[in-house]
Structures are given as C-alpha cells and as structure tokens.
SEVEXLO-502387 format. One record per residue (C-alpha): y, z, x; residue number from 0. Coordinates in nm, 3 decimals. Layout:
REM residues N
         Y         Z         X   gumar
         Y         Z         X     NUM
...
***
This chain:
REM residues 574
         Y         Z         X   gumar
     0.000     0.000     0.000       0
     0.326    -0.098     0.163       1
     0.674    -0.232     0.118       2
     0.545    -0.532    -0.081       3
     0.475    -0.296    -0.371       4
     0.818    -0.136    -0.348       5
     0.682     0.183    -0.191       6
     0.913     0.336     0.069       7
     0.765     0.381     0.415       8
     0.821     0.676     0.647       9
     0.711     0.730     1.008      10
     0.666     1.082     1.143      11
     0.670     1.112     1.524      12
     0.456     1.411     1.621      13
     0.177     1.593     1.438      14
     0.298     1.947     1.497      15
     0.323     2.197     1.214      16
     0.655     2.061     1.089      17
     0.543     1.699     1.113      18
     0.215     1.755     0.929      19
     0.385     1.949     0.646      20
     0.668     1.695     0.615      21
     0.420     1.406     0.603      22
     0.228     1.568     0.316      23
     0.547     1.644     0.123      24
     0.683     1.289     0.158      25
     0.346     1.144     0.057      26
     0.348     1.359    -0.256      27
     0.694     1.220    -0.334      28
     0.550     0.867    -0.322      29
     0.619     0.756     0.035      30
     0.374     0.555     0.245      31
     0.358     0.787     0.548      32
     0.219     0.726     0.897      33
     0.210     1.002     1.160      34
     0.205     0.909     1.530      35
     0.074     1.170     1.774      36
     0.046     1.133     2.153      37
    -0.248     1.377     2.181      38
    -0.595     1.334     2.034      39
    -0.549     1.641     1.812      40
    -0.305     1.763     1.548      41
    -0.104     2.085     1.540      42
     0.083     2.058     1.870      43
     0.089     2.404     2.027      44
    -0.085     2.533     1.714      45
    -0.418     2.389     1.829      46
    -0.752     2.508     1.962      47
    -0.925     2.509     2.300      48
    -1.306     2.511     2.305      49
    -1.542     2.593     2.591      50
    -1.918     2.646     2.571      51
    -1.916     2.833     2.239      52
    -1.582     3.012     2.301      53
    -1.275     2.929     2.091      54
    -0.916     3.002     2.184      55
    -0.589     2.957     1.997      56
    -0.376     2.755     2.237      57
    -0.049     2.884     2.091      58
     0.017     3.100     1.782      59
    -0.242     3.367     1.701      60
    -0.059     3.583     1.445      61
     0.004     3.456     1.095      62
     0.325     3.613     0.963      63
     0.528     3.558     0.643      64
     0.215     3.454     0.451      65
     0.415     3.366     0.138      66
     0.570     3.068     0.320      67
     0.220     2.934     0.390      68
     0.117     2.987     0.029      69
     0.435     2.821    -0.092      70
     0.369     2.508     0.115      71
     0.024     2.462    -0.036      72
     0.151     2.553    -0.385      73
     0.416     2.280    -0.359      74
     0.139     2.034    -0.275      75
    -0.060     2.132    -0.589      76
    -0.326     2.328    -0.405      77
    -0.376     2.661    -0.230      78
    -0.506     2.806     0.094      79
    -0.817     2.924    -0.086      80
    -0.880     2.585    -0.250      81
    -0.862     2.421     0.094      82
    -1.116     2.667     0.238      83
    -0.867     2.873     0.443      84
    -0.962     3.241     0.454      85
    -0.700     3.481     0.585      86
    -0.828     3.796     0.758      87
    -0.601     4.100     0.778      88
    -0.566     4.251     1.123      89
    -0.570     4.631     1.113      90
    -0.411     4.782     1.308      91
    -0.137     4.529     1.372      92
    -0.125     4.611     1.744      93
    -0.211     4.869     2.000      94
     0.074     4.916     2.247      95
    -0.028     5.051     2.587      96
     0.205     5.237     2.824      97
     0.160     5.310     3.194      98
     0.161     5.689     3.141      99
    -0.171     5.664     2.956     100
    -0.015     5.689     2.610     101
    -0.053     5.429     2.335     102
     0.110     5.356     2.000     103
    -0.065     5.201     1.701     104
     0.144     4.980     1.472     105
     0.006     4.945     1.121     106
     0.087     4.857     0.760     107
    -0.070     5.194     0.669     108
     0.225     5.428     0.607     109
     0.013     5.740     0.662     110
    -0.082     5.617     1.009     111
     0.277     5.517     1.086     112
     0.401     5.861     0.978     113
     0.167     6.028     1.225     114
     0.255     5.787     1.504     115
     0.634     5.812     1.461     116
     0.642     6.190     1.411     117
     0.427     6.235     1.721     118
     0.722     6.118     1.930     119
     1.033     6.177     1.718     120
     0.946     6.470     1.491     121
     0.975     6.501     1.114     122
     1.321     6.343     1.105     123
     1.182     6.046     1.295     124
     0.984     5.917     1.000     125
     1.291     5.929     0.777     126
     1.480     5.723     1.035     127
     1.183     5.485     1.052     128
     1.211     5.430     0.677     129
     1.580     5.360     0.732     130
     1.487     5.098     0.991     131
     1.243     4.944     0.742     132
     1.517     4.935     0.480     133
     1.757     4.754     0.713     134
     1.495     4.511     0.841     135
     1.386     4.446     0.481     136
     1.745     4.349     0.404     137
     1.750     4.118     0.708     138
     1.425     3.963     0.590     139
     1.521     3.901     0.227     140
     1.872     3.775     0.306     141
     1.741     3.545     0.578     142
     1.473     3.394     0.354     143
     1.718     3.336     0.070     144
     2.029     3.227     0.257     145
     1.890     3.073     0.578     146
     1.528     2.958     0.542     147
     1.593     2.799     0.202     148
     1.931     2.644     0.282     149
     2.032     2.356     0.503     150
     2.329     2.397     0.736     151
     2.456     2.041     0.766     152
     2.801     2.130     0.902     153
     3.021     2.424     0.994     154
     3.135     2.429     0.631     155
     2.782     2.532     0.535     156
     2.853     2.870     0.693     157
     3.156     2.901     0.464     158
     2.937     2.927     0.155     159
     3.056     3.234    -0.033     160
     2.700     3.352    -0.093     161
     2.644     3.350     0.285     162
     2.981     3.492     0.393     163
     2.944     3.791     0.163     164
     2.621     3.887     0.337     165
     2.657     3.773     0.696     166
     2.765     4.112     0.832     167
     2.465     4.275     0.665     168
     2.248     4.056     0.890     169
     2.399     4.215     1.206     170
     2.413     3.883     1.395     171
     2.659     4.017     1.652     172
     2.447     4.315     1.758     173
     2.121     4.299     1.950     174
     1.782     4.401     1.813     175
     1.774     4.677     2.075     176
     2.113     4.821     1.975     177
     2.018     4.823     1.605     178
     1.681     4.986     1.677     179
     1.856     5.251     1.889     180
     2.040     5.367     1.577     181
     1.709     5.464     1.415     182
     1.485     5.551     1.709     183
     1.604     5.812     1.955     184
     1.335     5.789     2.222     185
     1.310     5.503     2.467     186
     0.939     5.472     2.388     187
     0.994     5.388     2.021     188
     1.293     5.168     2.093     189
     1.055     4.954     2.296     190
     0.783     4.971     2.031     191
     1.016     4.827     1.767     192
     1.194     4.563     1.976     193
     0.928     4.384     2.185     194
     0.881     4.134     1.897     195
     1.185     3.937     2.014     196
     0.939     3.776     2.260     197
     0.818     3.570     1.961     198
     1.162     3.409     1.952     199
     1.154     3.355     2.327     200
     1.442     3.599     2.376     201
     1.519     3.936     2.532     202
     1.561     4.223     2.280     203
     1.890     4.296     2.456     204
     2.022     3.951     2.360     205
     1.840     3.858     2.038     206
     2.057     3.907     1.726     207
     1.975     4.216     1.522     208
     1.882     3.988     1.231     209
     1.543     3.925     1.390     210
     1.419     4.275     1.313     211
     1.288     4.086     1.011     212
     0.986     4.005     1.230     213
     0.901     4.372     1.261     214
     0.949     4.408     0.887     215
     0.709     4.131     0.788     216
     0.445     4.274     1.023     217
     0.483     4.629     0.891     218
     0.524     4.540     0.522     219
     0.314     4.226     0.481     220
     0.073     4.262     0.770     221
    -0.058     4.036     1.044     222
    -0.320     3.782     0.937     223
    -0.562     3.550     1.110     224
    -0.728     3.240     0.960     225
    -1.105     3.250     0.999     226
    -1.196     2.969     1.236     227
    -0.865     2.982     1.423     228
    -0.500     2.927     1.341     229
    -0.553     2.550     1.341     230
    -0.751     2.587     1.017     231
    -0.416     2.598     0.835     232
    -0.300     2.279     1.007     233
    -0.626     2.095     0.951     234
    -0.608     2.191     0.582     235
    -0.257     2.044     0.560     236
    -0.380     1.729     0.734     237
    -0.659     1.698     0.476     238
    -0.414     1.747     0.189     239
    -0.185     1.481     0.339     240
    -0.470     1.236     0.384     241
    -0.569     1.282     0.018     242
    -0.211     1.194    -0.069     243
    -0.231     0.880     0.146     244
    -0.097     0.990     0.487     245
    -0.231     0.789     0.782     246
    -0.275     0.968     1.115     247
    -0.270     0.768     1.437     248
    -0.377     1.006     1.715     249
    -0.363     0.924     2.087     250
    -0.072     0.694     1.998     251
     0.242     0.784     2.197     252
     0.578     0.656     2.076     253
     0.800     0.501     2.344     254
     1.120     0.480     2.139     255
     1.270     0.487     1.793     256
     1.407     0.149     1.691     257
     1.778     0.155     1.605     258
     1.933    -0.143     1.428     259
     2.283    -0.164     1.278     260
     2.328     0.210     1.299     261
     2.003     0.313     1.133     262
     1.645     0.394     1.233     263
     1.419     0.107     1.135     264
     1.088     0.198     1.297     265
     0.922     0.281     1.629     266
     0.795     0.108     1.940     267
     0.469     0.240     2.084     268
     0.392     0.274     2.455     269
     0.158    -0.026     2.410     270
     0.461    -0.238     2.323     271
     0.372    -0.263     1.954     272
     0.676    -0.249     1.724     273
     0.645    -0.118     1.368     274
     0.902    -0.105     1.088     275
     0.973     0.166     0.833     276
     1.244     0.270     0.589     277
     1.303     0.597     0.775     278
     1.183     0.802     1.071     279
     1.128     1.179     1.098     280
     1.098     1.315     1.453     281
     0.878     1.620     1.505     282
     0.858     1.579     1.883     283
     1.047     1.833     2.095     284
     1.409     1.772     1.994     285
     1.565     1.774     2.342     286
     1.289     1.541     2.467     287
     1.342     1.308     2.169     288
     1.718     1.279     2.219     289
     1.672     1.205     2.589     290
     1.362     0.983     2.577     291
     1.314     0.828     2.234     292
     1.675     0.753     2.141     293
     1.961     0.561     2.308     294
     2.160     0.758     2.571     295
     2.432     0.976     2.419     296
     2.662     1.267     2.491     297
     2.460     1.468     2.238     298
     2.146     1.421     2.447     299
     2.327     1.545     2.759     300
     2.473     1.849     2.583     301
     2.137     1.945     2.433     302
     1.983     1.945     2.781     303
     2.243     2.203     2.886     304
     2.182     2.438     2.596     305
     2.005     2.770     2.651     306
     1.630     2.736     2.609     307
     1.366     2.993     2.519     308
     1.120     3.127     2.773     309
     0.792     2.969     2.878     310
     0.460     3.136     2.945     311
     0.162     3.158     3.173     312
    -0.124     3.169     2.924     313
    -0.481     3.254     3.023     314
    -0.784     3.167     2.811     315
    -1.072     3.380     2.933     316
    -1.439     3.364     2.840     317
    -1.607     3.703     2.890     318
    -1.981     3.761     2.928     319
    -1.960     4.086     2.730     320
    -1.741     4.252     2.471     321
    -1.447     4.478     2.559     322
    -1.433     4.727     2.267     323
    -1.140     4.908     2.428     324
    -0.915     4.623     2.306     325
    -0.825     4.551     1.942     326
    -0.733     4.205     1.811     327
    -0.369     4.229     1.923     328
    -0.258     4.432     2.224     329
     0.080     4.471     2.391     330
     0.130     4.604     2.742     331
     0.492     4.702     2.803     332
     0.660     4.713     3.142     333
     0.804     5.041     3.267     334
     1.121     4.861     3.375     335
     1.171     4.714     3.030     336
     1.520     4.564     3.060     337
     1.470     4.448     3.417     338
     1.152     4.264     3.316     339
     1.344     4.061     3.058     340
     1.626     3.993     3.304     341
     1.372     3.849     3.546     342
     1.250     3.609     3.275     343
     1.579     3.503     3.118     344
     1.821     3.527     3.411     345
     1.606     3.454     3.717     346
     1.351     3.238     3.527     347
     1.060     3.398     3.711     348
     0.772     3.629     3.632     349
     0.879     3.998     3.645     350
     0.737     4.223     3.916     351
     0.582     4.420     3.632     352
     0.571     4.198     3.321     353
     0.520     4.292     2.960     354
     0.240     4.081     2.816     355
     0.027     4.018     2.508     356
    -0.354     4.020     2.493     357
    -0.532     3.868     2.195     358
    -0.905     3.910     2.130     359
    -0.975     3.666     1.842     360
    -1.346     3.748     1.845     361
    -1.259     4.105     1.739     362
    -1.138     3.988     1.397     363
    -1.343     3.666     1.380     364
    -1.681     3.684     1.561     365
    -1.713     3.304     1.545     366
    -1.456     3.284     1.829     367
    -1.721     3.374     2.089     368
    -2.099     3.371     2.136     369
    -2.275     3.678     2.002     370
    -2.216     3.988     2.213     371
    -1.928     3.826     2.405     372
    -1.551     3.804     2.372     373
    -1.286     3.537     2.400     374
    -0.952     3.663     2.529     375
    -0.608     3.500     2.528     376
    -0.332     3.643     2.748     377
     0.033     3.540     2.716     378
     0.264     3.639     3.001     379
     0.627     3.540     2.926     380
     0.797     3.373     3.223     381
     1.113     3.176     3.282     382
     1.131     2.811     3.183     383
     1.140     2.527     3.436     384
     1.461     2.502     3.634     385
     1.447     2.135     3.731     386
     1.272     1.813     3.644     387
     0.961     1.892     3.847     388
     0.942     2.267     3.801     389
     0.918     2.321     4.176     390
     1.165     2.391     4.452     391
     1.507     2.541     4.406     392
     1.764     2.491     4.132     393
     2.123     2.457     4.256     394
     2.225     2.724     4.005     395
     1.941     2.963     4.088     396
     1.826     3.067     4.436     397
     1.479     3.174     4.322     398
     1.179     2.957     4.397     399
     0.949     2.874     4.105     400
     0.618     2.871     4.290     401
     0.384     2.845     3.993     402
     0.061     2.869     4.190     403
     0.174     3.199     4.335     404
     0.306     3.322     4.002     405
    -0.021     3.239     3.823     406
    -0.218     3.435     4.083     407
     0.026     3.725     4.052     408
     0.005     3.719     3.672     409
    -0.376     3.714     3.674     410
    -0.400     4.006     3.916     411
    -0.134     4.207     3.727     412
    -0.297     4.157     3.386     413
    -0.647     4.250     3.502     414
    -0.533     4.561     3.689     415
    -0.293     4.675     3.415     416
    -0.554     4.640     3.140     417
    -0.809     4.828     3.352     418
    -0.569     5.110     3.441     419
    -0.436     5.162     3.088     420
    -0.747     5.104     2.874     421
    -1.045     5.128     3.106     422
    -1.157     4.774     3.017     423
    -1.260     4.580     3.330     424
    -1.189     4.225     3.215     425
    -1.209     4.087     3.568     426
    -1.573     4.188     3.606     427
    -1.665     4.019     3.276     428
    -1.467     3.696     3.332     429
    -1.692     3.388     3.353     430
    -1.452     3.102     3.279     431
    -1.075     3.054     3.284     432
    -0.834     2.794     3.142     433
    -0.462     2.823     3.220     434
    -0.140     2.688     3.072     435
     0.180     2.703     3.279     436
     0.533     2.581     3.209     437
     0.434     2.255     3.379     438
     0.131     2.198     3.157     439
     0.326     2.293     2.843     440
     0.579     2.028     2.937     441
     0.324     1.760     3.025     442
     0.094     1.813     2.725     443
     0.355     1.860     2.455     444
     0.672     1.704     2.602     445
     0.844     2.043     2.585     446
     1.182     2.030     2.756     447
     1.177     2.269     3.055     448
     0.833     2.382     2.936     449
     1.011     2.614     2.689     450
     0.735     2.707     2.444     451
     0.970     2.805     2.160     452
     1.232     2.532     2.192     453
     1.601     2.610     2.209     454
     1.720     2.969     2.224     455
     1.800     3.159     1.902     456
     2.123     3.319     2.019     457
     2.402     3.323     1.757     458
     2.558     2.996     1.878     459
     2.220     2.825     1.864     460
     2.140     2.898     1.499     461
     2.272     2.813     1.152     462
     2.543     2.543     1.170     463
     2.537     2.557     1.551     464
     2.171     2.453     1.572     465
     2.092     2.080     1.597     466
     2.094     1.926     1.252     467
     1.799     1.803     1.049     468
     1.963     1.459     1.031     469
     2.097     1.255     1.323     470
     2.480     1.276     1.330     471
     2.521     0.903     1.400     472
     2.214     0.708     1.285     473
     2.114     0.676     0.922     474
     1.753     0.727     0.807     475
     1.672     0.941     1.113     476
     1.569     1.302     1.054     477
     1.430     1.594     1.253     478
     1.190     1.881     1.187     479
     1.052     2.142     1.424     480
     1.130     2.440     1.644     481
     1.463     2.325     1.790     482
     1.627     2.212     1.468     483
     1.728     2.423     1.168     484
     1.600     2.679     1.069     485
     1.418     2.751     1.398     486
     1.092     2.826     1.574     487
     0.761     2.977     1.463     488
     0.493     2.832     1.234     489
     0.620     2.978     0.902     490
     0.980     2.890     0.994     491
     0.878     2.531     1.071     492
     0.702     2.516     0.733     493
     1.028     2.624     0.569     494
     1.207     2.363     0.781     495
     0.966     2.093     0.661     496
     1.068     2.170     0.303     497
     1.440     2.152     0.392     498
     1.405     1.824     0.582     499
     1.182     1.666     0.316     500
     1.428     1.752     0.041     501
     1.713     1.605     0.245     502
     1.514     1.283     0.293     503
     1.437     1.260    -0.079     504
     1.795     1.332    -0.180     505
     1.933     1.059     0.046     506
     1.659     0.819    -0.062     507
     1.730     0.874    -0.430     508
     1.379     1.009    -0.491     509
     1.308     1.302    -0.721     510
     1.187     1.621    -0.553     511
     0.836     1.676    -0.698     512
     0.818     2.053    -0.638     513
     1.020     2.363    -0.714     514
     1.324     2.361    -0.485     515
     1.352     2.740    -0.472     516
     1.092     3.006    -0.407     517
     0.742     2.975    -0.547     518
     0.735     3.119    -0.900     519
     0.573     3.461    -0.892     520
     0.380     3.621    -1.175     521
     0.571     3.902    -1.340     522
     0.921     3.772    -1.270     523
     1.025     3.776    -1.631     524
     0.965     3.407    -1.693     525
     0.772     3.231    -1.968     526
     0.421     3.352    -2.037     527
     0.486     3.700    -1.900     528
     0.372     3.994    -2.113     529
     0.643     4.227    -2.241     530
     0.501     4.515    -2.037     531
     0.539     4.304    -1.719     532
     0.885     4.166    -1.793     533
     1.153     4.275    -1.546     534
     1.434     4.447    -1.737     535
     1.786     4.540    -1.636     536
     1.811     4.908    -1.556     537
     2.103     5.116    -1.694     538
     2.389     5.138    -1.447     539
     2.400     5.516    -1.495     540
     2.157     5.769    -1.644     541
     2.228     5.990    -1.947     542
     2.297     6.277    -1.708     543
     2.563     6.072    -1.529     544
     2.713     5.968    -1.863     545
     2.739     6.335    -1.962     546
     2.912     6.422    -1.635     547
     3.152     6.132    -1.685     548
     3.240     6.244    -2.042     549
     3.299     6.602    -1.922     550
     3.521     6.481    -1.637     551
     3.730     6.270    -1.877     552
     3.765     6.563    -2.115     553
     3.878     6.791    -1.832     554
     4.131     6.535    -1.714     555
     4.271     6.502    -2.063     556
     4.330     6.880    -2.070     557
     4.496     6.876    -1.730     558
     4.720     6.594    -1.845     559
     4.878     6.817    -2.108     560
     5.143     7.043    -1.964     561
     5.054     7.354    -2.163     562
     4.688     7.323    -2.081     563
     4.767     7.264    -1.716     564
     4.985     7.576    -1.702     565
     4.713     7.783    -1.866     566
     4.453     7.659    -1.624     567
     4.680     7.745    -1.332     568
     4.742     8.097    -1.452     569
     4.375     8.148    -1.513     570
     4.294     8.047    -1.161     571
     4.548     8.266    -0.979     572
     4.521     8.585    -1.180     573
***
C-alpha cells in the first residue's frame, strides 16, 4: 500500500524506543510507515545481550512510571498483558551499601521505610521523609501534566499561564541535593535520596530539584522488570506496529535525509539507494543526526557544544554460581560523594572511588541465567568522550582518557568494593565478561561523545531550551528521542513519541486516533461509574469551621457597636 492509494508515507530513522512507538502510532493513524535501523536489532540501548544461556539488559534495567507504558499500549488498542508482557515487582527497590559496613534498604513498603529512616534520623525523620514524598509527588504530578504531555515549540510555550503558575513549585533553580537537605539532616540519607540523578546523567549537585520525581515514582509506584528482559516491551511494540502495517528494515543504515525545496522528502541509504516519503521522523541520536544526516548548519555546530550527559563503563558478567548477598538492584556509594561526581562531570574521567550500580536480573527473573548461576550487569558512570576519537588530550581538559586503563581500574574497584561491603566474591565466580565503554556506545549507537543519556538535563537544556520535536527550518522533518523534548529515559521517550506523533498528525491534517490527554482511569467520575465510586467535590470547610466563622462574625458585630465595645473593654480590665 503506498502513495498510489493516497496513503501518506512516513520514514522513521532509528528503531529505538521513541522510533518504535512513533512508528506504531503513525501506522494506527493511517500512515504507511517504514523504520530504518543500522543495527540488526530493535530497541537501541534498550536491547539484550546473550551469551551461552546468560541474558543481560544492555541499557535500562528498571521500569519506572509504569502508567506511561500502559498508556502507550492503551492508545494502540491493546495492553501489556495482551501482548504477553509480564511485569515483575522488585522488592526491595534497592540495597544501598556504604563503606562503613552499613546498608540502607529502599522500598515501597512504608513500614520498612519508617524503620530505615528512623534508624538514622529518629522519630522526626520519618515525618520529614513524608514531607519529601509530598514535595516529590508534586514535582511528579506537575511534570507529567505540564511537561510530559505538552510540547514546547518556542519560548512562548513557557509563558503558558498553567505552567507559569506552577513553575516555582517544581524547584527548577535548586538542585536535588539542596532540596533533599531540607528534609534529611544526615549526610547518609541525603545521599540515599539523591543518587537517582545518575539516571539523568547528571550530578545531584547540579540536577534541578524537579527530578526528585524519580525518587517518588520508585517509592510510590515501585520498580518493575519485564519477564524476559526489558526488551520484551520494545519487541511487543514492534509486533503491534507490524500488525498495523509498519515495515522494519534492520541492518539498513541511513546516510542522509533528502532535503528538497525546504522540506524532507525521503532518505538515502549507505548503499546509495534513495527512497521518497511524505515526511521523516529521526530517532537517531539528535546531535549525530544534525551533524551527519542533515546539511551543515549553525544549529548542528551549536548542538555539538551543548553540555552532554555522562557515559558509562558497563560490565556484563556471567557467574558460575549465585551471589545471594546481592538483591536485584544494588547501589554502592562513594565516600567522597561530591568529588566523585566532579570527576565525572568536570574532569570527564572515572572517579578514584566511583559510585556504581549492580543489577542481578536473574534474582527477579531466573530465566536470565542458567540454573544455579547468576548474570550480573554493572554500570560505572564515567565522563563522556572529550574528542572525536576518545583518546589523547582535549585542549580544554588536561586529563587523559585512557579507556583501557580506566576499564581495568573500574573492574578491580567494583570487585573489591562488592567483596568488602557485602562479602560476595564476584571475581572468583566470573567466567565470562562483555564490556561497553564510551567508545563502543558511540560506535554501536552513534551516540555523540558516547553520552548514554543524550544532552544534559540542566535548566537551559529542557523545556523550550531543549531541541525541538520539529526541525526549525525544514518542513516535514521531526525528531523523537532522548535529546529532544521531553527528555531521556524509556518512559519519557514514550511520552515524547506521543507528543511528536500528535504534532505530525496535526500538521498533516490527520485526526488523532487516541485520547490526547491521560489514559482514562476507572473511578474518575466519568460515564459508567457507579455512584459510590464517583469523585465528588468536598466542602471547602467543615461544619465545625462554619460554626467558628459564624461565632467570629457575631463577635465582630458586637465589637463594631460602640456601647458593646465599651462594655467589653470594661469587662476585660476590671
């Protein structure tokens, strides 16, 4: 089915999360969609690595904001369950391990959290913790409503009254660490509730306070894991798209986007083949796309100079036995907390003592490893590449990025730290290793500077300041993914796919075939809801408050009369 039948055609460059979701949405709206992917697998960083019965998640391993996943499938007339995706709840969320032998267990179980918080900050500590939850809940709900569901096409978008009235409540000009310090009075708990900024590729001392919403979704909604690996969600979306008519062309790199008379008209493949379409959506790394797939421009140059997120040295380890000392998700925090982040984001190196994340997928899903064995994924945040090759010296930074040395240092540090803090001797059980470095992230996924989370999420890199979902100069050219609005992370990219798809449909004059707001929830007071479940407006004040108000008005009326006022005065002073 093609243009002969009047059907609009759309090309999607890149089969990452955003590209796959956008392709399915456009196909549902009636487009003839083809997705071009340079690798022989879908999902981009959200993909799997297999070795001799072991399975590893190459990138994301924590499913957060589950309602955004459910909403995507709901909009496509299906569900996670209908597509065979089973979400497993991780409990506890994490174990955090400190060098002094202490640990902290993060959980959605309030009884467990009460014990953990009060252990370090006393009875008042739990009340302050609830205050932190209240603030982070506000960040979460306001962000979902006014950021993740809205497009910011220009600076005027930030002038929306609904946004301006709430922007200060998001604390965008304070860091996560400074906001957490208001509620947590020990350095230990300040670290416990701020390390999550690593998911945004930022230091907690620089990340806007808004992003405490990540801690909120973990503590209120939980951390989930799809049975069979995170890619199960992506493969399900691919299947949905294919049912709707999407064509996937894997191992098919795009050399350039064709521009004619100021609009995108198709793509040229690295084989030299040229193909035409009504519009193009780019899901490749945005900085890479501007500099390699599109004509040279000042925008491309300025994007290359923007602050990028961190990269990582990621180990994928096959163990010949299980390590029961470790839960599914484990965090090991550096003693020199701030200095470790400075080493990553200012020197672009690996810290002398890094904080790092250890995931044991076989703990929650035994199919991730052969029976009686464990698969382990370790993510050590490091600085992104400083130059085109990732080696040598950058003129602006005197530190040498010797990745071979840094990988060896990271391996040794992780094994010794895990052994010293938990007693688990991973090194003795290690039988096979696969490694990703900033160089391999760049080469495999075309990530600019090897930055695994795209552009930074500092205040002047988000909202209207973030690269737009539509090209500022060329018509019929759109973007979706980590470095465009609304930002990085699998659920955020799913929200971005909805925003970009709706923009495409609006400009193409095509009706949006799904609910443009949030997925309709049962019990919201809509049609078909039982009276007992209908949400009703509560009285502004209770009967007690009304009585107090009537008494106060009566007393004021007496005081207003001169004689009564004089009598009251005499009664008081006698």
